[in-house]
C-alpha positions in Angstrom: -10.0 16.6 -5.8 -8.1 17.8 -2.5 -4.2 19.0 -2.9 -3.7 17.5 -0.2 -4.0 13.9 -2.0 -2.1 12.0 -4.1 -4.6 10.9 -7.1 -2.1 8.4 -9.5 -4.1 6.9 -12.6 -1.4 4.0 -14.1 -4.2 2.5 -16.2 -0.8 1.7 -18.5 0.8 -0.7 -15.9 -1.7 -3.3 -16.0 -1.4 -3.4 -20.0 2.5 -3.6 -18.9 2.3 -6.2 -16.5 0.0 -8.6 -18.0 -0.4 -7.3 -21.2 -4.1 -6.9 -22.2 -6.0 -4.8 -23.2 -7.2 -2.6 -20.5 -6.0 0.5 -18.4 -4.6 1.2 -18.4 -3.6 2.1 -17.9 -4.8 0.0 -17.4 -5.0 1.1 -14.2 -6.1 3.2 -11.6 -3.9 4.0 -8.4 -5.1 6.5 -6.0 -2.8 7.5 -2.7 -6.7 8.2 -1.1 -10.4 8.6 -2.8 -11.9 11.8 -3.1 -15.5 9.6 -2.9 -16.9 6.5 -1.9 -16.5 4.0 -4.8 -19.6 3.3 -6.6 -21.1 0.2 -8.8 -22.4 0.8 -12.3 -24.2 -2.1 -13.9 -22.5 -2.4 -17.7 -25.1 -3.6 -20.0 -22.6 -3.2 -23.2 -21.9 -6.5 -24.6 -18.9 -6.2 -27.3 -17.7 -9.7 -28.6 -14.2 -10.2 -28.5 -12.5 -12.5 -31.4 -10.6 -15.4 -29.5 -9.4 -17.3 -32.6 -6.2 -14.6 -33.3 -4.6 -12.2 -32.3 -3.5 -11.3 -35.8 -5.2 -12.6 -38.9 -3.5 -15.4 -40.3 -1.6 -15.9 -37.0 -2.9 -18.5 -34.5 -3.5 -17.8 -31.0 -0.5 -18.6 -29.2 -0.6 -21.4 -26.6 -1.4 -20.8 -23.1 1.4 -20.6 -20.4 1.0 -23.1 -17.8 1.9 -20.7 -15.2 1.3 -21.6 -11.3 -0.8 -18.7 -9.7 0.8 -18.9 -6.4 4.6 -18.3 -8.3 3.9 -16.2 -11.2 5.6 -13.1 -10.9 8.7 -14.1 -12.2 7.2 -15.3 -15.7 5.3 -12.2 -15.2 8.0 -9.9 -14.9 10.5 -12.0 -17.9 7.7 -11.1 -20.3 6.4 -8.1 -19.5 9.9 -6.9 -19.6 9.8 -7.5 -23.4 6.7 -5.1 -24.3 8.5 -2.3 -24.2 11.8 -0.4 -23.8 10.8 2.6 -21.4 13.0 2.3 -18.5 10.6 2.7 -16.2 8.5 -1.0 -16.5 11.2 -2.7 -14.9 10.7 -0.6 -11.8 6.5 -0.9 -12.1 7.2 -4.8 -12.6 9.1 -5.0 -8.9 5.4 -5.7 -7.0 4.5 -9.2 -5.5 1.5 -11.1 -6.7 1.1 -8.8 -9.9 -1.6 -11.1 -11.4 -4.3 -11.4 -8.6 -3.6 -7.5 -7.3 -4.0 -6.4 -10.9 -7.2 -8.5 -12.1 -8.9 -7.0 -8.5 -7.5 -4.0 -10.3 -9.6 -4.5 -13.3 -12.5 -5.4 -11.8 -12.5 -2.2 -9.6 -12.4 -0.3 -12.9 -15.3 -2.2 -14.8 -17.8 -1.8 -11.3 -16.4 2.1 -11.9 -14.4 2.2 -8.7 -10.7 2.7 -7.4 -8.2 -0.1 -7.0 -6.2 2.2 -5.0 -5.8 -0.5 -2.3 -4.2 -3.0 -5.1 -2.1 -0.8 -7.1 0.5 0.5 -4.7 3.6 0.5 -6.4 3.3 3.8 -8.5 3.1 7.6 -7.6 3.8 10.4 -9.0 5.9 13.6 -7.5 4.2 16.8 -6.7 0.7 17.6 -5.4 -2.3 18.5 -7.2 -2.8 21.9 -7.1 -5.3 24.8 -8.5 -5.3 28.6 -10.0 -7.3 31.1 -9.6 -8.3 33.1 -13.0 -10.7 36.2 -12.7 -12.1 34.5 -9.7 -12.7 31.2 -11.4 -10.8 28.1 -9.6 -9.2 25.7 -12.7 -7.0 22.8 -12.2 -3.5 24.2 -12.2 -1.9 22.3 -15.9 1.2 22.0 -14.5 -0.3 19.1 -12.2 -1.1 17.3 -15.1 2.3 16.6 -15.9 2.8 14.5 -12.9 1.3 11.9 -15.1 3.0 12.5 -18.0 5.4 9.2 -17.1 2.4 6.7 -17.1 1.6 8.2 -20.5 4.9 7.4 -22.2 5.4 4.4 -20.8 1.8 3.5 -21.8 2.4 4.5 -25.3 5.7 2.6 -25.8 4.1 -0.8 -25.4 3.8 -3.2 -28.6 0.5 -3.8 -28.9 1.2 -6.9 -31.3 3.8 -8.7 -28.5 0.9 -7.1 -25.3 -2.1 -8.8 -27.1 0.3 -11.5 -27.6 1.2 -11.9 -23.8 -2.4 -11.9 -22.8 -3.6 -14.8 -24.2 -0.8 -16.9 -22.8 -1.3 -15.5 -19.3 -5.3 -15.9 -19.9 -5.8 -19.1 -17.7 -4.0 -17.6 -15.1 -6.0 -14.3 -15.4 -9.3 -16.2 -15.3 -8.0 -18.3 -12.0 -7.3 -15.0 -10.5 -11.0 -13.9 -11.4 -12.2 -16.7 -10.4 -11.0 -16.8 -7.1 -12.8 -13.0 -6.7 -15.9 -14.8 -6.8 -16.8 -14.8 -10.6 -17.1 -18.7 -11.1 -19.4 -18.4 -14.2 -18.2 -15.4 -16.0 -15.3 -14.5 -18.5 -12.7 -12.3 -17.1 -12.4 -10.8 -21.0 -15.7 -9.6 -20.6 -14.8 -7.2 -17.2 -12.0 -6.3 -19.6 -13.8 -4.9 -22.0 -16.2 -3.4 -19.3 -13.0 -1.4 -18.1 -11.9 -0.8 -21.3 -15.1 0.8 -22.1 -15.3 3.1 -19.6 -12.1 4.6 -19.9 -13.1 5.6 -23.6 -15.8 7.3 -22.3 -14.0 9.8 -20.8 -14.3 12.9 -22.8 -11.7 14.9 -23.7 -11.3 18.2 -22.5 -9.3 21.0 -24.8 -10.5 24.2 -22.1 -9.3 24.3 -18.5 -11.9 22.3 -16.2 -13.3 24.1 -13.4 -13.7 23.2 -10.2 -14.7 24.3 -6.6 -14.0 23.5 -2.9 -16.5 20.5 -1.4 -16.0 19.6 2.3 -12.5 18.2 2.0 -11.5 17.8 -1.6 -12.5 19.7 -4.8 -15.1 19.0 -7.0 -15.6 19.6 -10.9 -18.4 22.6 -11.5 -19.7 20.5 -14.7 -22.1 18.5 -13.6 -21.4 16.0 -16.8 -17.8 16.1 -15.2 -18.9 15.6 -11.8 -20.8 12.7 -13.0 -18.1 10.2 -13.9 -17.4 7.6 -11.6 -14.1 7.4 -9.5 -12.1 5.8 -12.3 -13.3 7.8 -14.8 -12.1 11.0 -12.8 -9.0 9.6 -12.2 -8.3 9.5 -15.9 -9.6 13.0 -16.8 -7.4 14.2 -14.0 -4.3 13.1 -15.9 -5.2 16.4 -18.3 -6.3 16.2 -22.1 -2.7 15.2 -23.8 -2.8 12.5 -21.4 -5.9 11.0 -22.1 -5.7 11.2 -25.7 -2.2 9.6 -25.3 -3.7 6.7 -23.5 -6.9 6.3 -25.1 -5.2 6.1 -28.7 -2.9 3.2 -27.3 -6.4 1.6 -25.3 -7.9 1.3 -29.0 -5.1 0.3 -30.9 -4.7 -2.6 -28.2 -8.4 -3.4 -28.5 -8.0 -4.0 -32.2 -5.1 -6.0 -31.6 -7.2 -8.2 -29.5 -9.9 -8.6 -32.2 -12.3 -5.4 -30.6 -13.5 -3.9 -34.2 -13.3 0.0 -34.0 -17.0 0.2 -34.4 -17.9 -1.6 -31.1 -15.9 0.8 -29.0 -17.4 4.4 -27.6 -16.5 7.2 -29.6 
């Protein structure tokens, strides 16, 4: 966590663009990584109910979308998910489905998908304060991510999940292109959601210390988090809580019982 590095966690963007349960924050965006990305095998298997979007309503028919020409479709449908003014700007990126599927794969593997999501960056820099000789993350740094949390929390869960089902063939095609011909994209999506829900919501100040070229967490429990989880943690406790609450709402709308999600 270097003050010269602009770290962005945009899990919201993925949900906005491809209408699915992650993200987060969809998504994770980072100007520069604090450390090399790591891959961690996830063994948790969470069933997904694919028959209905909500009780009594049939899953909508998939849209026949040409992956190479899918951006206009995603933009047109994506703006219906929220009235937030920032949404349209975030939808102006190119090759949305491919980029965002790749980002979700990175999150599920515990990596930072900064190379795939480059359309949002907060103003200002990461900063620290010193209190009684202890170096803490400056709470003002968290405010840079308020917009991400605001947009994410504004998403309509039912419409978001409906759009996910409509785009699922294109999502699966993009996933297959990445070298996963025999696995469902939904499984990787759930892996990514589970990772982000495991990030702790901390009420206390977060102590850091200077490493070689960046700051690291003093608490070994926090420092052991993977890069995508650290990005969410750096958004601050209020934003983490907002994003995780929406993640749970989207997960339940998709058919994942609350009992199957990390507490």
